[in-house]
C-alpha positions in Angstrom: 10.9 10.3 30.4 8.1 13.1 32.0 5.9 14.2 28.9 3.3 16.1 31.2 4.2 19.7 30.1 4.0 18.5 26.4 0.8 17.2 25.9 -0.1 20.0 28.9 0.3 22.9 26.4 -1.7 21.2 23.7 -5.3 21.3 23.7 -8.2 19.1 22.7 -8.7 17.8 19.7 -5.5 17.8 19.0 -2.6 14.1 18.4 0.6 15.1 20.2 3.2 13.4 19.2 6.1 12.5 21.6 8.9 10.6 21.1 13.1 9.0 22.0 15.2 8.6 19.6 18.6 6.4 19.0 21.7 6.5 17.2 21.3 3.0 15.3 19.1 1.6 13.0 17.6 -1.2 14.6 17.1 -4.6 12.4 12.9 -4.0 10.9 12.2 -7.1 10.6 14.2 -8.7 14.0 11.9 -5.7 16.0 8.6 -6.1 14.4 8.9 -9.9 14.9 9.5 -9.2 18.0 6.7 -6.9 19.5 3.8 -8.7 16.6 4.8 -12.6 18.3 6.2 -12.9 14.8 3.8 -11.8 12.8 1.0 -14.1 14.3 -0.2 -11.1 16.7 -3.8 -10.0 14.8 -3.8 -6.1 14.0 -0.3 -5.3 13.2 1.9 -3.7 10.6 5.2 -3.4 9.0 6.2 -1.1 6.1 9.6 -1.5 4.7 12.4 -0.6 2.3 15.2 -2.5 1.0 17.2 0.4 -1.1 18.5 3.4 0.6 17.0 6.1 -1.6 16.4 9.9 -0.8 12.4 10.3 -0.4 11.5 7.2 -1.3 13.4 4.1 0.9 14.5 6.3 3.6 12.4 4.8 6.5 11.0 2.1 7.9 7.8 1.6 10.0 5.5 -0.6 12.2 2.7 -0.8 14.7 1.7 -3.8 16.4 -0.8 -2.5 18.4 -2.9 0.3 16.8 -5.7 1.8 18.5 -8.7 1.5 16.2 -9.3 -0.4 13.1 -11.8 0.6 9.7 -13.0 -1.8 6.8 -15.4 -0.8 4.3 -17.1 -2.9 1.4 -19.4 -1.5 -1.0 -21.8 0.9 0.8 -21.1 -0.3 4.2 -18.1 0.6 6.7 -17.1 -0.6 10.1 -14.9 1.7 13.1 -14.0 -0.6 16.3 -12.1 0.1 19.0 -8.8 -2.0 19.4 -8.2 -0.7 23.3 -9.9 1.5 25.8 -8.1 4.5 24.0 -9.6 3.2 20.8 -13.2 3.4 22.4 -12.3 7.7 23.4 -11.4 7.9 19.4 -15.1 6.5 19.1 -16.8 8.4 21.3 -15.1 11.9 19.9 -15.7 10.8 16.3 -19.7 10.1 16.7 -21.0 13.0 15.9 -19.3 13.3 13.1 -20.9 10.9 10.4 -23.9 13.2 8.8 -23.1 12.2 5.1 -24.4 8.5 6.5 -27.9 7.5 5.2 -28.2 4.6 8.2 -25.5 4.9 11.3 -25.3 2.5 14.3 -23.1 3.4 17.4 -22.5 1.1 19.8 -19.4 1.3 23.1 -16.5 0.8 21.1 -18.2 0.7 17.7 -19.7 2.8 14.7 -20.9 1.1 11.8 -22.2 2.9 8.8 -23.8 2.6 5.2 -23.8 5.6 2.5 -25.7 5.6 -0.3 -23.8 6.0 -3.3 -24.6 9.3 -5.9 -26.2 8.3 -9.0 -26.9 11.2 -11.3 -24.2 12.9 -13.9 -22.7 15.5 -12.1 -19.5 17.7 -13.0 -16.1 16.2 -12.2 -15.1 18.4 -9.4 -18.5 17.2 -8.1 -18.0 14.3 -8.4 -14.7 14.3 -6.2 -17.1 15.8 -3.3 -19.5 13.2 -3.6 -19.9 11.3 -0.6 -18.0 7.3 -1.0 -16.4 5.1 1.7 -13.2 7.8 1.4 -15.3 10.2 4.0 -14.8 7.5 6.7 -11.0 7.2 6.7 -11.4 11.2 6.2 -13.8 11.4 9.3 -10.9 9.4 11.1 -7.8 10.5 9.9 -8.7 14.2 9.7 -10.1 14.6 13.6 -7.7 14.9 15.9 -5.2 18.1 13.9 -1.5 17.6 15.1 0.3 20.1 17.7 3.7 19.4 16.1 4.8 17.6 13.4 8.0 16.1 14.5 8.8 13.8 11.6 6.7 13.0 8.3 5.1 10.1 9.5 4.3 10.0 12.9 1.3 8.4 13.6 -2.3 7.9 11.5 -4.4 5.7 8.9 -1.8 2.7 8.1 -3.5 -0.1 5.7 -4.2 -1.4 2.1 -7.2 -0.2 -0.1 -8.3 -3.1 -2.8 -8.1 -2.1 -6.4 -11.9 -2.9 -6.1 -12.5 0.4 -4.0 -12.4 1.8 -7.8 -16.9 1.3 -7.3 -16.5 4.2 -4.9 -15.9 6.1 -8.3 -16.8 4.5 -11.2 -19.4 2.6 -12.9 -18.2 -1.0 -13.9 -19.6 -4.3 -14.6 -19.0 -6.8 -11.5 -16.9 -9.8 -11.8 -18.2 -13.5 -11.5 -16.7 -14.3 -8.4 -15.3 -12.9 -5.5 -12.4 -15.2 -4.6 -10.9 -13.5 -1.4 -14.1 -12.3 -0.3 -11.6 -9.3 1.1 -13.0 -5.7 2.0 -12.5 -2.4 0.1 -10.4 -1.6 2.7 -9.0 -2.0 5.9 -6.9 0.8 7.6 -5.3 0.6 10.9 -4.9 3.6 13.2 -1.7 3.7 15.0 -1.3 6.0 17.6 2.2 4.7 18.2 4.8 3.5 16.1 8.8 2.9 15.8 10.2 4.5 12.7 13.5 3.4 11.2 15.3 6.1 9.5 18.0 4.2 7.2 19.7 7.4 6.1 20.9 8.6 9.5 20.8 5.5 11.1 18.6 5.8 13.9 15.8 4.5 15.6 12.5 6.0 16.7 10.0 5.4 19.3 6.8 7.7 19.0 3.5 7.8 20.9 0.5 10.5 20.2 -1.8 11.6 23.0 -5.2 12.0 21.7 -6.8 14.9 23.4 -10.5 14.0 23.5 -11.6 16.0 26.7 -12.3 12.7 28.9 -9.2 11.1 30.3 -6.3 13.0 28.8 -4.6 13.6 32.4 -3.9 9.8 31.8 -2.2 10.3 28.2 1.0 11.3 29.1 1.9 8.5 31.8 -0.1 5.8 28.8 2.3 7.5 26.1 5.1 7.2 28.6 4.1 3.8 29.1 4.1 2.6 25.4 7.6 4.1 25.2 9.0 2.0 27.4 7.6 -1.2 25.9 9.5 0.0 23.0 12.8 0.4 25.0 12.4 -2.9 26.6 12.3 -4.4 23.0 15.2 -3.1 22.0 17.2 -3.8 24.9 16.1 -7.3 24.5 16.8 -7.5 21.1 20.1 -6.6 21.9 21.1 -9.0 24.7 19.4 -11.3 22.2 21.6 -13.8 20.1 20.0 -14.0 17.0 19.4 -17.7 16.6 19.1 -19.5 13.4 15.8 -20.2 11.3 15.6 -24.3 11.8 14.9 -25.3 8.7 11.7 -25.7 8.0 9.5 -29.7 7.3 9.6 -30.4 4.0 5.6 -30.4 2.1 3.9 -30.5 -0.1 2.1 -27.4 -1.9 -1.2 -27.9 -4.1 -0.8 -25.3 -6.1 -3.7 -24.6 -9.0 -5.0 -21.3 -10.8 -8.9 -20.0 -10.8 -7.1 -18.7 -14.9 -6.1 -22.0 -16.9 -3.1 -21.6 -19.6 -6.2 -21.3 -22.2 -8.8 -19.8 -20.6 -6.2 -17.3 -20.4 -5.0 -17.4 -23.8 -8.6 -17.0 -24.4 -8.6 -13.5 -22.6 -5.5 -12.2 -24.3 -7.3 -12.8 -27.6 -10.4 -10.8 -26.4 -8.2 -7.9 -25.8 -6.2 -7.9 -28.7 -9.7 -8.1 -30.8 -10.6 -4.7 -28.4 -7.1 -3.1 -29.5 -8.1 -3.8 -33.4 -11.2 -2.1 -32.3 -9.8 0.6 -31.0 -11.3 0.7 -27.7 -8.0 0.6 -25.5 -4.6 0.8 -26.8 -3.3 -1.0 -23.7 -4.7 -3.3 -21.4 -3.5 -5.5 -18.4 -5.5 -8.8 -17.9 -4.5 -10.5 -14.5 -4.9 -14.3 -13.0 -4.6 -16.1 -9.5 -2.5 -19.2 -8.3 -3.6 -20.7 -5.7 -1.1 -22.5 -3.0 -2.3 -24.5 -0.1 0.0 -24.0 2.5 0.0 -23.3 6.4 3.4 -21.9 6.2 4.2 -19.1 8.8 3.5 -15.7 6.7 6.1 -14.3 8.6 8.4 -16.8 7.1 6.8 -16.3 3.3 7.3 -12.9 4.0 11.6 -13.0 5.2 12.2 -15.2 2.2 10.1 -12.5 -0.4 12.7 -9.3 0.6 15.2 -11.4 0.4 14.5 -12.6 -3.0 12.6 -9.3 -4.4 14.2 -6.6 -2.5 12.4 -3.3 -3.0 12.1 0.0 -2.0 8.1 -0.7 -1.1 8.3 -4.0 1.5 4.9 -4.4 3.3 3.5 -7.2 5.8 -0.4 -6.9 7.2 -1.7 -8.5 9.4 -5.7 -8.7 10.7 -8.2 -10.9 11.3 -9.5 -10.9 7.6 -6.2 -12.7 7.3 -2.2 -11.4 6.2 -1.4 -8.8 2.8 2.3 -9.1 2.3 4.4 -8.0 -0.9 7.6 -6.4 -1.7 6.1 -3.4 -4.4 8.9 -1.5 -6.8 6.3 0.9 -7.7 4.4 4.1 -5.8 1.0 4.5 -6.3 0.1 8.1 -5.1 2.4 10.5 -2.8 1.0 13.7 -1.2 3.0 16.0 1.2 3.8 19.5 1.9 2.5 22.0 5.2 0.9 25.2 3.6 -0.3 23.4 0.3 0.0 19.9 -0.4 2.0 18.3 -3.3 0.8 15.1 -5.3 3.3 12.8 -6.5 2.5 10.4 -9.1 5.7 8.2 -10.4 5.2 6.0 -13.6 7.4 2.9 -14.4 7.2 1.2 -17.0 10.7 -1.0 -18.5 12.9 -3.1 -16.3 16.5 -4.3 -17.0 18.4 -6.1 -14.0 22.1 -4.4 -12.7 25.0 -5.1 -14.4 26.1 -7.6 -11.2 29.3 -9.5 -11.5 30.2 -12.2 -8.8 27.7 -10.3 -6.0 29.1 -6.5 -7.0 28.1 -3.4 -9.7 30.3 -3.6 -13.1 30.3 -0.4 -13.6 30.4 -1.1 -18.0 27.6 -3.7 -17.7 25.4 -1.3 -15.8 25.9 1.1 -18.0 25.6 -1.2 -21.3 21.7 -1.9 -19.4 20.8 1.0 -18.8 21.2 2.3 -22.7 19.4 -0.6 -23.4 16.4 0.8 -21.2 17.2 4.6 -22.7 16.7 3.5 -26.1 14.0 0.5 -26.3 11.4 1.9 -28.1 8.5 -0.4 -26.7 9.3 0.2 -23.4 10.1 4.1 -23.8 6.4 4.4 -25.4 5.0 2.1 -22.9 6.2 4.3 -20.5 5.0 7.9 -22.5 1.3 6.0 -22.2 1.8 6.2 -18.6 3.1 9.7 -18.1 0.1 11.2 -19.8 -2.7 8.9 -18.0 -0.5 10.5 -14.6 -0.2 13.4 -16.0 -4.5 13.7 -17.0 -5.1 12.1 -12.9 -2.9 14.9 -11.9 -4.5 17.3 -13.8 -7.8 16.7 -11.8 -7.1 17.8 -8.6 -4.1 20.2 -9.0 -4.3 24.0 -9.2 -4.2 25.1 -13.4 -0.8 25.4 -14.6 0.7 23.4 -11.5 1.0 20.5 -12.8 4.1 19.2 -15.3 6.1 15.9 -15.5 9.6 17.8 -13.6 12.4 14.2 -14.4 11.1 12.4 -17.5 12.2 9.5 -18.5 15.0 8.7 -16.1 16.4 5.6 -14.7 16.1 5.0 -11.1 18.2 2.0 -10.0 17.7 0.0 -6.9 20.0 -3.1 -5.3 18.8 -5.5 -8.3 16.8 -3.8 -10.7 16.8 -0.9 -12.8 14.0 1.2 -13.9 12.6 3.7 -16.3 11.0 6.4 -14.7 8.7 9.6 -14.5 8.2 12.6 -11.6 4.7 13.7 -12.5 3.5 16.6 -9.9 1.4 19.7 -9.3 0.2 21.3 -6.4 -3.1 20.2 -4.9 -6.1 22.3 -5.4 -6.9 24.0 -2.0 -10.8 22.6 -0.7 -8.8 18.9 -2.0 -6.9 16.1 0.4 -5.3 12.7 -0.9 -7.9 10.8 -0.3 -9.9 13.4 -3.6 -6.6 12.8 -4.9 -6.4 9.0 -4.8 -9.9 8.8 -6.2 -8.7 10.9 -9.5 -5.8 8.6 -9.5 -7.0 5.3 -8.5 -6.4 2.7 -10.5 -2.9 2.5 -11.9 -2.2 3.1 -15.4 0.3 0.2 -14.9 -2.3 -2.2 -13.5 -5.5 -1.2 -15.8 -4.2 -0.1 -19.3 -5.3 3.3 -21.3 -7.8 4.5 -21.4 -8.1 3.8 -18.1 -11.9 3.0 -17.4 -12.7 1.3 -21.0 -9.2 -0.8 -19.8 -10.9 -1.6 -16.2 -14.4 -2.3 -17.7 -13.3 -4.8 -20.0 -11.3 -6.5 -17.3 -14.3 -6.9 -15.0 -15.9 -8.6 -18.2 -12.9 -10.7 -18.9 -11.1 -11.1 -15.6 -13.4 -13.8 -13.8 -13.0 -12.4 -9.8 -12.3 -9.7 -8.4 -9.1 -8.8 -8.0 -9.1 -7.3 -4.3 -5.8 -5.6 -2.9 -3.6 -6.6 -6.1 -3.5 -3.8 -8.5 -4.6 -1.6 -5.4 -1.9 0.9 -2.5 -0.9 0.0 0.5 0.5 2.8 3.0 -0.4 5.3 5.2 -2.5 8.8 5.6 -1.6 10.9 8.4 -3.3 13.8 10.9 -1.6 16.5 9.0 -2.5 15.0 5.4 0.6 13.3 4.1 -0.3 9.9 2.1 1.8 7.6 0.8 1.6 4.4 -0.8 2.6 1.6 -2.9 1.1 -0.3 -5.3 0.0 -3.7 -4.6 1.8 -5.8 -7.0 4.7 -8.8 -6.4 2.3 -9.5 -3.5 1.0 -12.6 -1.7 -2.7 -12.7 0.1 -2.7 -15.3 2.9 -5.9 -16.7 4.2 -7.9 -19.7 5.5 -4.9 -21.9 5.0 -4.2 -20.7 1.2 -2.3 -18.1 -0.4 -3.6 -15.9 -3.3 -0.6 -14.8 -6.3 -1.2 -12.3 -8.5 -0.2 -11.1 -12.3 -0.9 -9.7 -15.2 0.6 -9.5 -18.3 0.9 -6.0 -20.8 -1.1 -6.7 -23.5 -0.8 -4.2 -27.3 -1.3 -5.1 -30.6 1.1 -7.0 -31.9 1.3 -9.5 -28.2 1.4 -13.0 -28.4 -0.5 -15.0 -26.3 1.6 -17.8 -25.3 4.4 -15.1 -24.0 1.6 -13.2 -21.9 0.7 -16.1 -20.1 4.6 -16.8 -19.5 4.7 -13.3 -18.7 2.3 -13.7 -15.5 4.0 -17.4 -14.5 7.6 -14.8 -14.3 6.0 -12.1 -12.3 4.2 -15.0 -9.8 7.8 -16.7 -9.6 9.0 -14.7 -6.6 6.0 -15.2 -4.8 5.8 -18.6 -5.3 9.4 -19.4 -5.2 9.2 -17.4 -1.5 6.3 -19.2 0.0 7.7 -22.8 -1.2 11.2 -21.7 0.7 9.5 -21.3 3.4 7.1 -24.4 3.4 11.0 -26.3 2.8 9.9 -27.5 -0.3 13.4 -28.7 -1.9 14.5 -27.1 -4.8 
């Protein structure tokens, strides 16, 4: 592997992806487990897909040695180097934070504070107002790609919380902060493995970051990274997969931040606001807390088996672990000269027509027709499409926003969903982070109208949502962005697992039934914890 010529042609300020390709699709979880020390290594991430679907479930991506970590909360952020490459990165960007009110720069670390704008401005000005997104923008786009061999070749990977909405909207505060999580945690992955499930290929990528200092060593560094991936691949092939021993049985202590009666009371308050005409729908949620010391990766393995989805994720940092199996896109932005924005509302779910583990075509088509003709599901879906159209219009070139695939059925291995695609061409001068600010948070987790629903949720729900209802995904140096809504998820930290679930409240909702809905939605996650902990069925 000699990448010197390829890297030597690039110039200072460029990111140069170099890679090797193997004509086989490695098992993502086995490979990630080896690289991340069974998910225990700090600052690692896996984005995985269970269904091979064009554009939405074709690839799995993982990284266990990012060079940089960024996190922020409120009006403060912190960028930390994780290795020597990260230190060079910080040295290269330290002069790019003129938007900060306060800034501290040390070797391997930048801390900043912004001043939020409070005066009333136009929608266009509001999008361009300084937020913590500017810190992410500075990191993500500092290096210009010398090439784009794959849509995803490196960049920022991580999670943005539901409460990041405070960067853009002025909402009341929750009474409690159960998890005390950051508003975002992002890892700059300058190397990664990419598994293409459709083409059955595995790609190992390392990126040279040309800063003008130490660039002569970048080819050697990249070669060493790829060699480490190659060695791991050889180890996977030569190692016989051992059956995971059954975990020791454990009794789990399970509690909730919101009791049955408290949630029923919240639902009644929500219905009163619907009758008053404040909102059409609203989605209150509650958190189940499980005391457990079980391995997070063991929980993830159980969840991906119980609830396979197009967006499965596992991320560990020093703050804790976030894992989940989400069915729904948050926001996608992609393209070259011009960027296309895409929001994909999902409302309506039916099981696949499985009989003895195989699809029964007659039963499958019956479920599909039921979903297509369910008036309640169609009404809710239409409301979500309208929200998505409004969000897309805020950042799209006039005349380019439209619903290119309305009300179609998307089938996965275990379930089918009613889906629509809302697309538009991103306005010149705006990027994926502007689009994110304009579209958060998704209507499926808030209600409609969105801002009013979020305001009421802050008043009714006890604790901050944290990552629940936020997003997890990536932002590349070329400006491509893909993210999933953080639902069907578990936050694990300090010996506790937090599982949050909500219910969509409308005019004729029955409070008891809506409480049961939150229990049903949390069931797969709690079951995954129990199975990983060896709790008897």
